[in-house]
Each structure stands twice: as structure tokens, then as C-alpha cells.
ChimeraX commands (.cxc) that place a marker at each C-alpha (Angstrom):
marker #1 position 12.62,-4.56,-5.53 radius 0.5
marker #1 position 14.57,-6.69,-3.00 radius 0.5
marker #1 position 15.27,-9.41,-5.59 radius 0.5
marker #1 position 16.69,-6.86,-7.94 radius 0.5
marker #1 position 18.83,-5.18,-5.24 radius 0.5
marker #1 position 20.14,-8.59,-4.06 radius 0.5
marker #1 position 21.42,-9.31,-7.62 radius 0.5
marker #1 position 22.89,-5.80,-7.83 radius 0.5
marker #1 position 20.42,-4.40,-10.31 radius 0.5
marker #1 position 20.31,-1.07,-8.62 radius 0.5
marker #1 position 18.58,0.67,-11.54 radius 0.5
marker #1 position 15.64,-1.82,-11.46 radius 0.5
marker #1 position 15.42,-1.73,-7.65 radius 0.5
marker #1 position 15.26,2.16,-7.80 radius 0.5
marker #1 position 12.66,2.05,-10.57 radius 0.5
marker #1 position 10.37,-0.24,-8.47 radius 0.5
marker #1 position 11.01,1.85,-5.39 radius 0.5
marker #1 position 10.01,5.01,-7.20 radius 0.5
marker #1 position 6.88,3.38,-8.58 radius 0.5
marker #1 position 5.90,2.49,-5.04 radius 0.5
marker #1 position 6.81,5.76,-3.35 radius 0.5
marker #1 position 3.40,7.35,-3.60 radius 0.5
marker #1 position 1.66,4.27,-2.13 radius 0.5
marker #1 position 4.22,4.16,0.73 radius 0.5
marker #1 position 3.28,7.84,1.64 radius 0.5
marker #1 position -0.42,7.20,1.49 radius 0.5
marker #1 position -0.18,4.01,3.68 radius 0.5
marker #1 position 0.60,6.43,6.56 radius 0.5
marker #1 position -2.36,8.84,6.30 radius 0.5
marker #1 position -3.66,7.02,9.48 radius 0.5
marker #1 position -2.03,4.78,12.09 radius 0.5
marker #1 position -0.24,1.77,10.70 radius 0.5
marker #1 position -1.61,-0.95,9.86 radius 0.5
marker #1 position -5.01,0.55,9.27 radius 0.5
marker #1 position -4.39,1.75,5.60 radius 0.5
marker #1 position -2.34,-1.44,4.80 radius 0.5
marker #1 position -5.13,-3.74,5.92 radius 0.5
marker #1 position -7.65,-1.57,3.95 radius 0.5
marker #1 position -5.75,-1.98,0.77 radius 0.5
marker #1 position -5.30,-5.71,1.34 radius 0.5
marker #1 position -9.02,-6.03,1.81 radius 0.5
marker #1 position -9.62,-4.15,-1.45 radius 0.5
marker #1 position -7.28,-6.63,-3.12 radius 0.5
marker #1 position -9.45,-9.40,-1.60 radius 0.5
marker #1 position -6.28,-10.86,0.11 radius 0.5
marker #1 position -7.87,-10.53,3.53 radius 0.5
marker #1 position -11.33,-10.12,4.88 radius 0.5
marker #1 position -12.66,-6.63,5.88 radius 0.5
marker #1 position -13.10,-7.46,9.58 radius 0.5
marker #1 position -10.94,-5.80,12.13 radius 0.5
marker #1 position -10.17,-6.50,15.74 radius 0.5
marker #1 position -9.82,-3.84,18.37 radius 0.5
marker #1 position -7.92,-1.61,18.81 radius 0.5
marker #1 position -7.87,-1.18,15.05 radius 0.5
marker #1 position -10.56,0.84,13.44 radius 0.5
marker #1 position -11.69,1.14,9.78 radius 0.5
marker #1 position -9.82,3.54,7.51 radius 0.5
marker #1 position -11.61,6.94,7.55 radius 0.5
marker #1 position -13.78,7.24,4.42 radius 0.5
marker #1 position -12.07,10.61,3.86 radius 0.5
marker #1 position -8.87,8.76,2.90 radius 0.5
marker #1 position -10.45,5.97,0.71 radius 0.5
marker #1 position -10.12,7.75,-2.60 radius 0.5
marker #1 position -6.52,8.93,-1.88 radius 0.5
marker #1 position -5.24,5.51,-0.78 radius 0.5
marker #1 position -7.12,3.79,-3.58 radius 0.5
marker #1 position -5.59,6.14,-6.24 radius 0.5
marker #1 position -2.04,5.51,-4.82 radius 0.5
marker #1 position -2.59,1.72,-4.88 radius 0.5
marker #1 position -3.80,1.97,-8.46 radius 0.5
marker #1 position -0.83,4.10,-9.49 radius 0.5
marker #1 position 1.41,1.49,-7.89 radius 0.5
marker #1 position -0.27,-1.26,-9.81 radius 0.5
marker #1 position -1.57,-3.18,-6.84 radius 0.5
marker #1 position -5.27,-2.44,-7.48 radius 0.5
marker #1 position -7.02,-2.64,-10.81 radius 0.5
marker link #1:1,2 radius 0.2
marker link #1:2,3 radius 0.2
marker link #1:3,4 radius 0.2
marker link #1:4,5 radius 0.2
marker link #1:5,6 radius 0.2
marker link #1:6,7 radius 0.2
marker link #1:7,8 radius 0.2
marker link #1:8,9 radius 0.2
marker link #1:9,10 radius 0.2
marker link #1:10,11 radius 0.2
marker link #1:11,12 radius 0.2
marker link #1:12,13 radius 0.2
marker link #1:13,14 radius 0.2
marker link #1:14,15 radius 0.2
marker link #1:15,16 radius 0.2
marker link #1:16,17 radius 0.2
marker link #1:17,18 radius 0.2
marker link #1:18,19 radius 0.2
marker link #1:19,20 radius 0.2
marker link #1:20,21 radius 0.2
marker link #1:21,22 radius 0.2
marker link #1:22,23 radius 0.2
marker link #1:23,24 radius 0.2
marker link #1:24,25 radius 0.2
marker link #1:25,26 radius 0.2
marker link #1:26,27 radius 0.2
marker link #1:27,28 radius 0.2
marker link #1:28,29 radius 0.2
marker link #1:29,30 radius 0.2
marker link #1:30,31 radius 0.2
marker link #1:31,32 radius 0.2
marker link #1:32,33 radius 0.2
marker link #1:33,34 radius 0.2
marker link #1:34,35 radius 0.2
marker link #1:35,36 radius 0.2
marker link #1:36,37 radius 0.2
marker link #1:37,38 radius 0.2
marker link #1:38,39 radius 0.2
marker link #1:39,40 radius 0.2
marker link #1:40,41 radius 0.2
marker link #1:41,42 radius 0.2
marker link #1:42,43 radius 0.2
marker link #1:43,44 radius 0.2
marker link #1:44,45 radius 0.2
marker link #1:45,46 radius 0.2
marker link #1:46,47 radius 0.2
marker link #1:47,48 radius 0.2
marker link #1:48,49 radius 0.2
marker link #1:49,50 radius 0.2
marker link #1:50,51 radius 0.2
marker link #1:51,52 radius 0.2
marker link #1:52,53 radius 0.2
marker link #1:53,54 radius 0.2
marker link #1:54,55 radius 0.2
marker link #1:55,56 radius 0.2
marker link #1:56,57 radius 0.2
marker link #1:57,58 radius 0.2
marker link #1:58,59 radius 0.2
marker link #1:59,60 radius 0.2
marker link #1:60,61 radius 0.2
marker link #1:61,62 radius 0.2
marker link #1:62,63 radius 0.2
marker link #1:63,64 radius 0.2
marker link #1:64,65 radius 0.2
marker link #1:65,66 radius 0.2
marker link #1:66,67 radius 0.2
marker link #1:67,68 radius 0.2
marker link #1:68,69 radius 0.2
marker link #1:69,70 radius 0.2
marker link #1:70,71 radius 0.2
marker link #1:71,72 radius 0.2
marker link #1:72,73 radius 0.2
marker link #1:73,74 radius 0.2
marker link #1:74,75 radius 0.2
marker link #1:75,76 radius 0.2
view
């Protein structure tokens, strides 16, 4: 998205932004960075361990955040 914006491709940047909008909303269902770290762990980019004061993402939000990540194309 940034690369497209930097070369003036506003249409492509807007398209990518729109595709990520749902994920951006869902990444704030709990305090940042808890949902972000959960998605990164689901993507196997980081381990699942957390240090205090962070806590795990509430299980009530797993399905919603997972669905948003899949819709954005970051999770299979």
C-alpha cells in the first residue's frame, strides 16, 4: 500500500487499504498489541509466548480476528 502510494498509484493504494480495513478494525477488539501478536503467532511469524503485562487474546475474539485476517489474505 505504501509503495503504491509513494509512486502515485492512489487507486492501488486505496484498493489495498480497503482490503485491510476489516482486519484493522478487528485488531483493536482488545488492547494493542494483543490481537496483533495473536495474528502474528497464527502466521507462525512469532512464538505464542507473552511477557507481562500482555495477556493472551480472549478466546471470545479468536474467530472474529481469524476471519478478518483470512479476509485480508494474511492467514490461510
